[in-house]
GUDRENLUM-919727 format. One record per residue: residue in one letter; x, y, z of N, C-alpha, C in turn. Coordinates in Angstrom, 3 decimals. Example, Ala and Ser with C-alpha at 12.3 -4.5 7.8 and 13.67 -1.06 7.14 Angstrom:
// residues 2
rec residuo a; n_X 13.190; n_Y -5.690; n_Z 7.800; ca_X 12.300; ca_Y -4.500; ca_Z 7.800; c_X 13.200; c_Y -3.300; c_Z 7.800
rec residuo s; n_X 12.850; n_Y -2.250; n_Z 7.080; ca_X 13.670; ca_Y -1.060; ca_Z 7.140; c_X 12.900; c_Y 0.030; c_Z 7.870
//
This chain:
// residues 89
rec residuo m; n_X 0.940; n_Y -1.418; n_Z 0.139; ca_X 0.412; ca_Y -0.026; ca_Z 0.077; c_X 1.305; c_Y 1.215; c_Z 0.536
rec residuo t; n_X 0.386; n_Y 2.439; n_Z -0.916; ca_X 0.949; ca_Y 3.408; ca_Z -0.949; c_X 0.252; c_Y 4.651; c_Z 0.333
rec residuo f; n_X 0.520; n_Y 6.012; n_Z 0.952; ca_X 0.220; ca_Y 6.450; ca_Z 1.848; c_X 0.697; c_Y 7.939; c_Z 1.264
rec residuo y; n_X -0.247; n_Y 8.869; n_Z 1.007; ca_X 0.181; ca_Y 10.398; ca_Z 1.107; c_X -0.567; c_Y 11.298; c_Z 1.538
rec residuo t; n_X -0.423; n_Y 12.145; n_Z 1.349; ca_X -1.274; ca_Y 13.875; ca_Z 1.107; c_X -0.902; c_Y 15.020; c_Z 0.511
rec residuo v; n_X -2.296; n_Y 14.819; n_Z 0.071; ca_X -1.820; ca_Y 16.779; ca_Z -1.526; c_X -2.326; c_Y 17.078; c_Z -0.375
rec residuo s; n_X -2.032; n_Y 18.847; n_Z -0.811; ca_X -2.790; ca_Y 20.209; ca_Z -0.209; c_X -2.907; c_Y 20.651; c_Z -2.046
rec residuo i; n_X -4.242; n_Y 20.841; n_Z -0.973; ca_X -5.159; ca_Y 21.175; ca_Z -2.098; c_X -5.325; c_Y 22.873; c_Z -2.206
rec residuo p; n_X -4.759; n_Y 23.960; n_Z -3.046; ca_X -4.479; ca_Y 25.175; ca_Z -2.492; c_X -6.522; c_Y 26.276; c_Z -2.901
rec residuo a; n_X -6.553; n_Y 27.110; n_Z -2.578; ca_X -8.498; ca_Y 26.980; ca_Z -2.373; c_X -8.356; c_Y 27.502; c_Z -3.706
rec residuo g; n_X -9.674; n_Y 27.488; n_Z -4.225; ca_X -10.010; ca_Y 27.408; ca_Z -5.510; c_X -8.945; c_Y 26.901; c_Z -6.759
rec residuo q; n_X -8.853; n_Y 25.819; n_Z -6.300; ca_X -7.701; ca_Y 25.032; ca_Z -7.686; c_X -7.870; c_Y 24.113; c_Z -7.788
rec residuo t; n_X -7.946; n_Y 23.062; n_Z -8.554; ca_X -8.037; ca_Y 21.687; ca_Z -8.932; c_X -7.029; c_Y 20.978; c_Z -9.437
rec residuo v; n_X -6.663; n_Y 20.195; n_Z -8.601; ca_X -5.056; ca_Y 18.724; ca_Z -8.143; c_X -5.663; c_Y 17.756; c_Z -8.741
rec residuo q; n_X -4.532; n_Y 17.001; n_Z -9.080; ca_X -4.101; ca_Y 15.224; ca_Z -9.324; c_X -4.011; c_Y 15.111; c_Z -7.781
rec residuo v; n_X -4.356; n_Y 13.987; n_Z -6.955; ca_X -4.864; ca_Y 13.529; ca_Z -6.173; c_X -4.262; c_Y 11.912; c_Z -6.693
rec residuo a; n_X -4.069; n_Y 11.545; n_Z -7.090; ca_X -3.820; ca_Y 9.644; ca_Z -7.995; c_X -4.024; c_Y 9.574; c_Z -9.480
rec residuo a; n_X -3.426; n_Y 9.228; n_Z -9.716; ca_X -1.848; ca_Y 8.868; ca_Z -11.570; c_X -3.067; c_Y 7.817; c_Z -11.600
rec residuo y; n_X -3.405; n_Y 7.758; n_Z -12.956; ca_X -3.305; ca_Y 6.905; ca_Z -13.134; c_X -2.730; c_Y 5.418; c_Z -13.165
rec residuo r; n_X -3.014; n_Y 4.173; n_Z -12.804; ca_X -2.438; ca_Y 2.630; ca_Z -12.629; c_X -3.020; c_Y 1.649; c_Z -12.755
rec residuo p; n_X -2.995; n_Y 0.903; n_Z -13.809; ca_X -3.901; ca_Y 0.260; ca_Z -13.969; c_X -3.838; c_Y -1.146; c_Z -12.970
rec residuo r; n_X -3.103; n_Y -0.980; n_Z -12.454; ca_X -2.860; ca_Y -2.196; ca_Z -11.477; c_X -3.475; c_Y -2.198; c_Z -10.059
rec residuo r; n_X -3.943; n_Y -0.611; n_Z -10.277; ca_X -4.976; ca_Y -0.374; ca_Z -8.563; c_X -5.741; c_Y -0.779; c_Z -8.216
rec residuo l; n_X -5.573; n_Y -1.745; n_Z -7.319; ca_X -6.977; ca_Y -2.029; ca_Z -7.089; c_X -8.190; c_Y -1.206; c_Z -5.803
rec residuo s; n_X -7.753; n_Y -0.376; n_Z -4.898; ca_X -8.137; ca_Y -0.090; ca_Z -4.343; c_X -7.929; c_Y 1.282; c_Z -4.260
rec residuo l; n_X -9.020; n_Y 2.764; n_Z -3.696; ca_X -8.120; ca_Y 3.416; ca_Z -3.327; c_X -9.289; c_Y 4.530; c_Z -2.473
rec residuo l; n_X -8.351; n_Y 4.748; n_Z -0.838; ca_X -9.539; ca_Y 5.610; ca_Z 0.006; c_X -8.550; c_Y 7.008; c_Z -0.335
rec residuo i; n_X -9.993; n_Y 7.528; n_Z -0.399; ca_X -9.317; ca_Y 9.412; ca_Z -0.164; c_X -10.372; c_Y 9.895; c_Z 0.549
rec residuo m; n_X -8.699; n_Y 10.413; n_Z 2.033; ca_X -9.841; ca_Y 10.872; ca_Z 2.685; c_X -9.576; c_Y 13.151; c_Z 3.195
rec residuo n; n_X -10.642; n_Y 13.786; n_Z 2.943; ca_X -10.853; ca_Y 15.163; ca_Z 3.423; c_X -10.561; c_Y 15.052; c_Z 4.684
rec residuo d; n_X -9.067; n_Y 15.537; n_Z 5.074; ca_X -8.481; ca_Y 16.048; ca_Z 6.097; c_X -8.593; c_Y 17.341; c_Z 6.338
rec residuo s; n_X -9.836; n_Y 18.318; n_Z 6.297; ca_X -9.705; ca_Y 19.347; ca_Z 6.918; c_X -11.011; c_Y 20.202; c_Z 6.984
rec residuo d; n_X -11.454; n_Y 21.616; n_Z 7.253; ca_X -12.182; ca_Y 22.104; ca_Z 7.247; c_X -13.341; c_Y 22.393; c_Z 6.492
rec residuo f; n_X -12.750; n_Y 22.067; n_Z 5.245; ca_X -13.255; ca_Y 22.673; ca_Z 3.348; c_X -14.226; c_Y 21.571; c_Z 3.087
rec residuo d; n_X -15.020; n_Y 21.557; n_Z 2.659; ca_X -15.546; ca_Y 20.378; ca_Z 1.390; c_X -14.725; c_Y 20.586; c_Z 0.633
rec residuo v; n_X -14.569; n_Y 18.661; n_Z -0.041; ca_X -14.165; ca_Y 19.003; ca_Z -0.673; c_X -14.168; c_Y 18.024; c_Z -2.517
rec residuo y; n_X -13.975; n_Y 18.289; n_Z -3.342; ca_X -14.844; ca_Y 17.521; ca_Z -4.607; c_X -13.892; c_Y 16.241; c_Z -5.353
rec residuo v; n_X -14.058; n_Y 15.824; n_Z -5.141; ca_X -13.492; ca_Y 14.462; ca_Z -6.282; c_X -13.434; c_Y 13.670; c_Z -7.086
rec residuo a; n_X -13.257; n_Y 13.671; n_Z -7.788; ca_X -13.816; ca_Y 13.234; ca_Z -9.615; c_X -13.317; c_Y 12.597; c_Z -10.262
rec residuo p; n_X -12.509; n_Y 11.401; n_Z -11.879; ca_X -11.823; ca_Y 11.566; ca_Z -12.595; c_X -11.874; c_Y 12.437; c_Z -13.375
rec residuo f; n_X -11.892; n_Y 13.519; n_Z -13.265; ca_X -12.256; ca_Y 14.321; ca_Z -14.468; c_X -12.008; c_Y 15.879; c_Z -13.914
rec residuo r; n_X -11.501; n_Y 16.769; n_Z -14.562; ca_X -10.869; ca_Y 17.925; ca_Z -14.151; c_X -12.220; c_Y 18.966; c_Z -14.224
rec residuo d; n_X -13.141; n_Y 18.822; n_Z -14.980; ca_X -14.250; ca_Y 20.343; ca_Z -15.729; c_X -15.628; c_Y 19.861; c_Z -14.953
rec residuo k; n_X -15.644; n_Y 20.962; n_Z -14.167; ca_X -17.393; ca_Y 20.833; ca_Z -13.249; c_X -16.529; c_Y 20.064; c_Z -12.496
rec residuo i; n_X -16.169; n_Y 19.700; n_Z -11.543; ca_X -15.473; ca_Y 18.850; ca_Z -10.358; c_X -16.541; c_Y 19.488; c_Z -9.335
rec residuo a; n_X -16.279; n_Y 20.877; n_Z -9.137; ca_X -17.676; ca_Y 21.448; ca_Z -8.780; c_X -18.903; c_Y 21.737; c_Z -8.354
rec residuo t; n_X -19.250; n_Y 20.604; n_Z -9.516; ca_X -20.450; ca_Y 20.703; ca_Z -9.570; c_X -21.198; c_Y 19.245; c_Z -9.917
rec residuo h; n_X -20.023; n_Y 18.617; n_Z -10.601; ca_X -20.235; ca_Y 17.298; ca_Z -10.916; c_X -19.677; c_Y 16.165; c_Z -10.082
rec residuo g; n_X -19.313; n_Y 16.946; n_Z -8.958; ca_X -17.795; ca_Y 15.579; ca_Z -8.377; c_X -18.506; c_Y 15.224; c_Z -7.653
rec residuo i; n_X -17.941; n_Y 14.056; n_Z -6.899; ca_X -17.935; ca_Y 13.765; ca_Z -5.696; c_X -18.235; c_Y 14.333; c_Z -4.216
rec residuo r; n_X -18.958; n_Y 14.632; n_Z -3.735; ca_X -18.612; ca_Y 15.981; ca_Z -2.075; c_X -18.239; c_Y 15.006; c_Z -1.370
rec residuo l; n_X -17.080; n_Y 16.114; n_Z -0.502; ca_X -16.231; ca_Y 14.769; ca_Z 0.734; c_X -16.357; c_Y 16.636; c_Z 1.482
rec residuo m; n_X -17.513; n_Y 15.753; n_Z 2.769; ca_X -17.696; ca_Y 16.804; ca_Z 3.783; c_X -16.464; c_Y 16.730; c_Z 4.615
rec residuo p; n_X -16.066; n_Y 17.606; n_Z 5.658; ca_X -14.532; ca_Y 17.666; ca_Z 6.526; c_X -14.822; c_Y 16.321; c_Z 7.166
rec residuo y; n_X -13.809; n_Y 15.628; n_Z 6.801; ca_X -12.939; ca_Y 14.278; ca_Z 7.534; c_X -13.494; c_Y 13.260; c_Z 7.356
rec residuo a; n_X -14.462; n_Y 12.721; n_Z 5.993; ca_X -15.327; ca_Y 11.743; ca_Z 5.360; c_X -14.543; c_Y 11.438; c_Z 4.731
rec residuo s; n_X -14.665; n_Y 10.408; n_Z 4.132; ca_X -13.599; ca_Y 9.754; ca_Z 3.314; c_X -14.861; c_Y 9.138; c_Z 2.536
rec residuo i; n_X -14.035; n_Y 8.659; n_Z 1.222; ca_X -14.352; ca_Y 7.655; ca_Z 0.225; c_X -13.353; c_Y 6.372; c_Z -0.454
rec residuo i; n_X -13.894; n_Y 5.483; n_Z -0.630; ca_X -13.382; ca_Y 4.423; ca_Z -0.865; c_X -13.615; c_Y 3.249; c_Z -2.152
rec residuo f; n_X -12.372; n_Y 3.472; n_Z -3.597; ca_X -13.377; ca_Y 2.967; ca_Z -5.101; c_X -12.715; c_Y 1.240; c_Z -5.062
rec residuo l; n_X -13.103; n_Y 0.809; n_Z -4.489; ca_X -13.124; ca_Y -0.437; ca_Z -5.019; c_X -12.669; c_Y -0.996; c_Z -6.187
rec residuo e; n_X -12.049; n_Y -1.965; n_Z -7.246; ca_X -11.723; ca_Y -2.821; ca_Z -8.072; c_X -13.562; c_Y -3.985; c_Z -7.560
rec residuo a; n_X -13.306; n_Y -4.701; n_Z -6.776; ca_X -14.437; ca_Y -5.513; ca_Z -6.631; c_X -15.559; c_Y -5.261; c_Z -6.532
rec residuo d; n_X -15.450; n_Y -3.750; n_Z -6.197; ca_X -17.079; ca_Y -2.969; ca_Z -6.159; c_X -17.546; c_Y -2.976; c_Z -7.480
rec residuo g; n_X -16.996; n_Y -3.271; n_Z -8.069; ca_X -17.194; ca_Y -2.125; ca_Z -9.409; c_X -16.990; c_Y -0.879; c_Z -9.881
rec residuo d; n_X -16.212; n_Y -0.566; n_Z -8.873; ca_X -15.663; ca_Y 0.683; ca_Z -9.042; c_X -14.212; c_Y 0.870; c_Z -10.349
rec residuo h; n_X -13.695; n_Y 2.182; n_Z -10.052; ca_X -12.430; ca_Y 1.977; ca_Z -11.003; c_X -11.711; c_Y 2.948; c_Z -10.812
rec residuo p; n_X -10.436; n_Y 2.447; n_Z -9.959; ca_X -10.315; ca_Y 2.601; ca_Z -8.659; c_X -8.697; c_Y 3.158; c_Z -9.465
rec residuo e; n_X -8.503; n_Y 2.117; n_Z -10.736; ca_X -7.261; ca_Y 2.519; ca_Z -11.604; c_X -7.240; c_Y 3.901; c_Z -12.193
rec residuo l; n_X -8.211; n_Y 4.433; n_Z -12.716; ca_X -8.444; ca_Y 6.262; ca_Z -13.318; c_X -7.410; c_Y 6.937; c_Z -12.430
rec residuo e; n_X -6.973; n_Y 8.306; n_Z -12.916; ca_X -6.989; ca_Y 8.947; ca_Z -12.989; c_X -7.838; c_Y 9.710; c_Z -11.492
rec residuo y; n_X -7.192; n_Y 10.264; n_Z -10.626; ca_X -8.039; ca_Y 11.301; ca_Z -9.882; c_X -7.427; c_Y 12.871; c_Z -9.841
rec residuo f; n_X -9.092; n_Y 13.812; n_Z -9.508; ca_X -8.410; ca_Y 15.416; ca_Z -8.941; c_X -9.522; c_Y 14.877; c_Z -7.750
rec residuo a; n_X -8.946; n_Y 16.660; n_Z -7.510; ca_X -9.908; ca_Y 17.133; ca_Z -6.324; c_X -9.707; c_Y 18.371; c_Z -6.250
rec residuo y; n_X -11.146; n_Y 19.696; n_Z -5.706; ca_X -10.821; ca_Y 21.113; ca_Z -6.152; c_X -11.444; c_Y 21.509; c_Z -4.247
rec residuo s; n_X -11.418; n_Y 22.236; n_Z -3.989; ca_X -11.532; ca_Y 22.856; ca_Z -2.406; c_X -12.277; c_Y 24.645; c_Z -2.622
rec residuo q; n_X -12.815; n_Y 24.615; n_Z -2.515; ca_X -12.799; ca_Y 26.767; ca_Z -2.206; c_X -11.972; c_Y 27.159; c_Z -0.867
rec residuo g; n_X -11.460; n_Y 26.673; n_Z -0.191; ca_X -10.672; ca_Y 26.518; ca_Z 0.777; c_X -9.237; c_Y 25.831; c_Z 1.240
rec residuo n; n_X -8.115; n_Y 26.487; n_Z 1.106; ca_X -6.874; ca_Y 25.299; ca_Z 1.540; c_X -6.576; c_Y 24.062; c_Z 1.696
rec residuo a; n_X -7.478; n_Y 23.537; n_Z 1.228; ca_X -7.314; ca_Y 21.762; ca_Z 2.132; c_X -6.106; c_Y 20.872; c_Z 1.898
rec residuo l; n_X -6.463; n_Y 19.335; n_Z 2.958; ca_X -5.023; ca_Y 18.380; ca_Z 2.864; c_X -6.096; c_Y 17.219; c_Z 2.460
rec residuo v; n_X -5.743; n_Y 16.287; n_Z 1.748; ca_X -6.271; ca_Y 14.991; ca_Z 1.097; c_X -5.534; c_Y 14.131; c_Z 1.504
rec residuo r; n_X -5.892; n_Y 13.090; n_Z 2.422; ca_X -5.116; ca_Y 11.506; ca_Z 2.762; c_X -5.124; c_Y 11.192; c_Z 1.814
rec residuo v; n_X -4.584; n_Y 10.170; n_Z 1.068; ca_X -4.952; ca_Y 9.212; ca_Z -0.332; c_X -4.166; c_Y 7.587; c_Z 0.468
rec residuo v; n_X -4.688; n_Y 6.682; n_Z 0.154; ca_X -3.999; ca_Y 5.070; ca_Z 0.152; c_X -4.119; c_Y 4.664; c_Z -0.856
rec residuo e; n_X -3.708; n_Y 4.100; n_Z -1.677; ca_X -3.826; ca_Y 3.269; ca_Z -2.705; c_X -2.620; c_Y 1.766; c_Z -2.393
rec residuo g; n_X -3.485; n_Y 0.937; n_Z -2.915; ca_X -3.733; ca_Y -0.550; ca_Z -2.662; c_X -3.641; c_Y -1.209; c_Z -4.228
rec residuo v; n_X -2.286; n_Y -1.472; n_Z -4.106; ca_X -1.450; ca_Y -1.861; ca_Z -5.550; c_X -1.173; c_Y -3.431; c_Z -5.066
rec residuo p; n_X -1.654; n_Y -4.138; n_Z -5.859; ca_X -0.328; ca_Y -5.315; ca_Z -5.295; c_X 1.233; c_Y -5.512; c_Z -5.618
//
C-alpha cells in the first residue's frame, strides 16, 4: 500500500491520484475543515464531482465494480488536505 498527503490550494483543482492500471483500491480522505470535491475529471468538478464533507472519506474498490485505477482530481474552495491510500499488489 502507498500512503501520501496532497495539498489543495483554495479554488484550484489538483491531481490526487495518477492513472495506475494495477491499482485495486483507492481511499481518499478529506482531512480539512472545507468541503472537497473528487472526480476522475477536471471540468465542472465542483458541480459534478463527489462531495466529501470535512473529515469524510470515500473508497473505490475494483471488487465492487468501481474504477480505482483511474486518475482522480480534487477541488476545494478553501486550503485543504487530502490523505490518499492506494492498494496496489
